C-alpha positions in Angstrom: -8.6 6.8 14.5 -7.8 3.0 12.9 -11.3 2.1 12.8 -10.3 -1.9 11.5 -6.5 -3.8 12.7 -5.9 -5.9 9.3 -2.9 -7.3 10.7 -1.4 -8.1 14.6 1.4 -9.8 16.1 0.5 -11.3 19.5 2.2 -14.5 21.5 4.6 -14.6 18.2 2.9 -15.3 16.2 1.1 -12.9 13.4 -2.0 -12.7 12.7 -3.6 -11.3 9.2 -6.8 -10.6 7.7 -5.7 -12.8 4.4 -7.1 -9.6 1.4 -8.5 -12.1 -0.9 -11.0 -13.2 1.2 -12.8 -9.2 1.3 -16.1 -8.7 1.3 -16.9 -12.1 1.4 -14.3 -14.0 4.4 -12.9 -12.5 7.3 -10.6 -14.9 7.3 -8.0 -14.2 9.8 -4.5 -16.0 9.0 -2.0 -16.5 12.0 1.4 -17.4 11.4 4.7 -17.9 13.5 6.5 -19.2 9.9 8.8 -16.2 8.1 8.4 -18.6 4.6 3.8 -18.3 4.9 4.7 -14.8 5.8 6.8 -15.0 2.4 4.2 -16.2 0.1 0.9 -14.4 2.1 3.1 -10.9 0.5 2.9 -13.4 -3.8 -0.2 -14.0 -3.3 -1.9 -10.7 -1.9 -3.2 -11.8 1.3 -0.8 -9.5 2.7 -1.0 -5.7 0.5 -0.1 -2.7 0.2 3.1 -1.4 0.3 3.5 -0.2 4.5 1.7 -3.4 5.4 4.3 -5.1 3.6 6.5 -3.5 4.8 5.4 -4.1 8.6 5.2 -8.2 7.9 8.9 -8.5 6.6 9.7 -7.2 9.9 7.8 -9.5 11.7 9.1 -12.1 9.0 12.6 -11.5 9.4 12.1 -11.8 13.8 10.0 -14.6 12.9 13.2 -16.3 10.2 16.0 -16.0 12.9 13.9 -17.4 15.3 13.3 -20.5 13.9 17.0 -21.0 13.0 17.6 -22.4 16.6 16.3 -25.0 15.1 17.4 -25.2 11.2 21.1 -23.5 11.0 20.1 -24.1 6.9 18.9 -21.0 7.3 20.1 -17.9 7.8 19.5 -14.5 7.7 21.0 -14.0 4.4 18.7 -16.2 2.8 15.6 -15.4 5.1 16.3 -11.7 3.9 16.5 -12.6 0.7 13.6 -14.7 0.7 11.9 -11.6 1.9 13.3 -9.4 -0.7 11.7 -11.1 -3.7 8.5 -11.2 -2.9 7.7 -7.6 -4.5 9.8 -5.9 -6.4 8.3 -2.6 -6.9 7.8 -1.6 -3.1 10.1 1.0 -1.5 8.4 -0.2 1.5 9.7 -3.3 1.6 12.9 -2.8 1.6 13.7 -0.1 3.8 11.9 -2.7 6.2 14.1 -5.4 5.4 17.2 -2.8 6.4 16.6 -1.7 9.0 15.9 -5.9 10.6 19.1 -6.6 8.9 21.1 -2.9 10.7 20.0 -4.1 13.9 20.8 -8.1 13.2 24.6 -6.6 12.7 24.7 -4.3 15.3 23.7 -6.7 17.9 26.4 -7.6 20.9 25.4 -10.1 22.4 23.8 -12.6 20.3 21.7 -13.9 23.5 19.7 -10.7 22.8 19.3 -10.9 19.1 15.9 -11.6 19.3 15.0 -9.5 21.9 15.9 -7.3 19.9 15.0 -7.6 16.9 11.5 -8.4 17.8 11.5 -4.5 19.9 12.6 -3.8 16.0 9.9 -4.7 14.4 7.4 -3.9 17.4 9.0 -0.3 16.3 8.6 -0.2 13.2 4.4 -1.3 13.3 4.5 1.1 15.7 5.8 3.9 13.8 3.6 2.9 10.7 0.3 3.3 12.6 1.8 6.7 13.7 2.6 7.5 10.1 -1.0 6.9 9.0 -2.9 9.0 11.6 -0.7 12.1 10.5 -1.2 11.9 6.8 -4.6 11.8 7.3 -4.3 15.3 9.7 -2.0 16.8 6.8 -4.3 15.0 4.2 -6.6 17.8 5.5 -4.6 20.5 3.4 -6.0 20.3 0.8 -10.1 20.2 1.5 -11.4 24.5 0.3 -15.1 22.6 2.2 -17.0 19.7 1.3 -15.3 18.1 -1.7 -16.5 14.6 -3.7 -13.6 12.8 -4.8 -12.0 10.1 -6.8 -9.8 7.2 -5.5 -7.8 4.1 -6.8 -6.9 1.0 -5.5 -7.4 0.5 -1.8 -5.7 3.1 0.8 -6.9 2.6 3.7 -6.3 0.0 7.0 -5.7 -2.8 4.6 -2.7 -1.2 3.0 -1.0 -0.3 5.9 -0.9 -1.3 9.5 -2.4 2.2 10.5 -5.2 3.7 8.8 -4.2 4.4 6.4 -3.2 6.6 3.4 -4.8 8.0 0.4 -8.2 6.2 2.0 -7.2 7.4 5.6 -7.0 11.1 4.6 -11.0 10.6 2.8 -12.0 8.9 6.1 -10.3 11.6 8.6 -11.8 14.3 6.7 -15.3 12.9 6.6 -15.3 13.0 10.1 -14.5 16.7 10.4 -17.3 17.2 7.5 -15.2 18.1 4.3 -16.6 14.5 2.3 -19.5 14.0 0.3 -19.5 11.4 -2.3 -16.6 9.6 -2.9 -16.3 7.5 -7.0 -14.0 4.1 -6.2 -12.0 2.8 -9.4 -12.8 -0.5 -9.1 -9.2 -1.3 -10.4 -8.7 -4.8 -12.0 -7.8 -7.0 -12.3 -7.6 -7.8 -9.2 -10.3 -5.4 -7.5 -8.7 -4.0 -4.4 -11.1 -1.1 -4.6 -14.5 -2.7 -5.7 -13.3 -5.3 -2.6 -11.2 -3.2 0.1 -11.9 -0.2 -0.3 -15.6 -0.4 -0.3 -15.2 -2.4 2.5 -13.5 0.5 4.3 -16.2 2.9 3.2 -19.1 1.1 4.0 -17.8 0.6 7.4 -17.2 4.3 8.0 -20.4 5.1 7.1 -19.3 7.3 4.0 -21.4 7.5 0.8 -19.0 6.3 -2.8 -20.0 4.6 -6.1 -17.9 2.0 -6.9 -17.1 2.3 -11.1 -15.2 1.1 -13.3 -11.5 1.6 -14.4 -12.5 2.8 -17.8 -15.6 4.5 -16.6 -12.7 7.9 -14.9 -13.2 9.9 -17.8 -16.8 10.0 -17.9 -16.8 10.7 -14.4 -14.5 13.5 -14.0 -15.8 15.0 -17.4 -18.4 16.1 -15.4 -17.2 18.5 -13.5 -18.6 17.2 -10.3 -15.0 15.8 -8.6 -13.1 18.1 -7.1 -9.7 15.7 -6.4 -8.5 12.7 -7.3 -6.1 11.3 -4.5 -4.1 7.5 -5.0 -1.2 5.9 -2.6 2.7 4.6 -3.8 4.2 2.1 -3.5 7.9 4.1 -4.5 8.3 7.8 -5.6 11.0 8.7 -6.6 13.4 12.2 -6.2 12.0 14.7 -9.2 8.2 13.0 -7.7 7.6 10.5 -10.1 5.1 7.6 -9.0 4.6 4.2 -8.9 1.7 2.6 -7.8 -0.9 0.4 -9.1 -1.9 -0.5 -12.6 -4.3 2.9 -13.3 -2.9 5.7 -11.4 -1.4 7.1 -14.8 -4.0 7.6 -16.0 -5.8 9.1 -14.0 -2.7 11.3 -13.2 -3.2 11.8 -17.0 -7.5 12.6 -17.0 -6.6 15.3 -13.6 -4.6 17.8 -16.0 -6.2 17.6 -19.7 -9.6 18.5 -16.8 -7.7 21.2 -14.8 -8.4 18.1 -12.0 -5.9 18.8 -8.6 -4.1 14.6 -8.5 -2.7 13.9 -5.3 -1.0 11.4 -3.9 -0.5 10.6 -0.3 2.1 8.2 1.1 4.4 8.0 4.2 8.0 9.5 4.2 10.0 6.7 4.1 7.9 6.2 0.7 9.5 9.1 -0.9 13.2 6.3 -2.2 16.2 9.4 -2.4 18.1 7.1 -3.9 16.6 7.1 -7.3 16.5 10.4 -10.1 12.7 10.0 -11.4 10.7 7.0 -12.0 12.8 5.7 -14.9 15.1 3.8 -11.9 11.8 2.0 -11.1 11.2 -1.9 -11.7 7.8 -2.6 -12.3 6.6 -6.7 -11.5 4.5 -8.0 -14.0 2.2 -10.4 -12.6 0.9 -13.9 -13.2 -1.7 -13.7 -16.7 -3.9 -16.0 -14.1 -5.5 -12.6 -12.5 -6.4 -11.1 -15.9 -8.7 -14.6 -17.3 -9.5 -15.5 -13.8 -12.1 -13.7 -11.1 -12.1 -15.9 -8.1 -12.1 -19.3 -10.0 -14.1 -18.2 -12.4 -12.5 -18.5 -16.2 -13.5 -14.8 -18.0 -12.3 -15.5 -21.3 -9.4 -18.3 -22.7 -6.3 -18.9 -20.6 -4.0 -19.7 -23.2 -4.4 -16.1 -25.3 -1.1 -13.7 -24.4 -1.5 -11.8 -21.6 0.2 -8.4 -20.5 -0.1 -8.0 -16.4 2.1 -5.2 -15.3 0.4 -4.3 -11.6 2.4 -0.7 -11.2 2.0 2.5 -13.7 4.6 5.5 -13.4 2.8 9.1 -13.1 4.9 11.7 -13.8 5.9 14.3 -10.8 4.9 17.1 -12.8 1.6 16.0 -13.6 1.0 15.9 -9.4 0.1 18.9 -7.8 1.2 17.6 -4.3 2.8 15.0 -2.3 1.6 14.7 0.9 3.2 12.2 3.9 3.4 12.1 7.4 6.6 14.7 7.7 4.7 17.1 5.2 2.2 18.1 2.2 5.6 18.5 -0.3 3.8 21.1 -3.6 4.5 20.3 -7.2 8.5 21.0 -8.0 9.1 19.2 -5.2 12.4 19.4 -2.5 12.8 16.0 -1.2 
């Protein structure tokens, strides 16, 4: 189902599209350095919870490959360097823990790199298959041709396959189930206006970009059938961390009696935490708010508050669509 490849591994190098350049430039970066991959995750050249996990898995392999030339770069050092790149998305931790188990269980040091590479490749393939399954399971929420509103980017720029929430939309469109798609611009980094719009345009799906502050007006007019977004971490009670602005949509949907859905891999459910209060919310540089493409839009010496995510309570979410099944509230993960 995937119609865009944002990341791939070839000739012992990770190749990825620099998402900060979209939609004006499709710049491909190729690297064999785990540190360069860590920087790419921090800079949002690579972003989206599932895609971060895939990149981190390959980075572990490449990092251990580098240790053959630099003994100061231990597995623990590489692991911790990658772990601190983005604290909110659980997919990063899941990938790192998977690679850690392979590292610790390796019986033959001579085969370690081969086993790490195979594990990263399997993790990558599993993510592609997960995206396809989410898209198929997502068809269950459609009762006919629907107009949809979505937030941030949850397509092929967010995962190594077709994506999560946007992949549900793309698959439903192919099945004649989507009318118009309203795309929140998603301030401050405009993942909706840049990335979602790019993907929808490539797929030939009708869409309209709106500013985040227009969502209430759009939803109040009664022509949106449901809202669907992705997720970066989901607690056992369904509380969901996603891109800042998602909570506002969940509250608006409750007020206007519009279904609000989440689409994410099963691995995004963090069964180790009971509620959203246990989720660490990343705060990013104020530069993202006073600056767009190196053009200042306000004075940089003002004070800023820039949380990258918010928490939508589980009782505001009608259902969570994963690659395994569709969970309806109240949840029993």
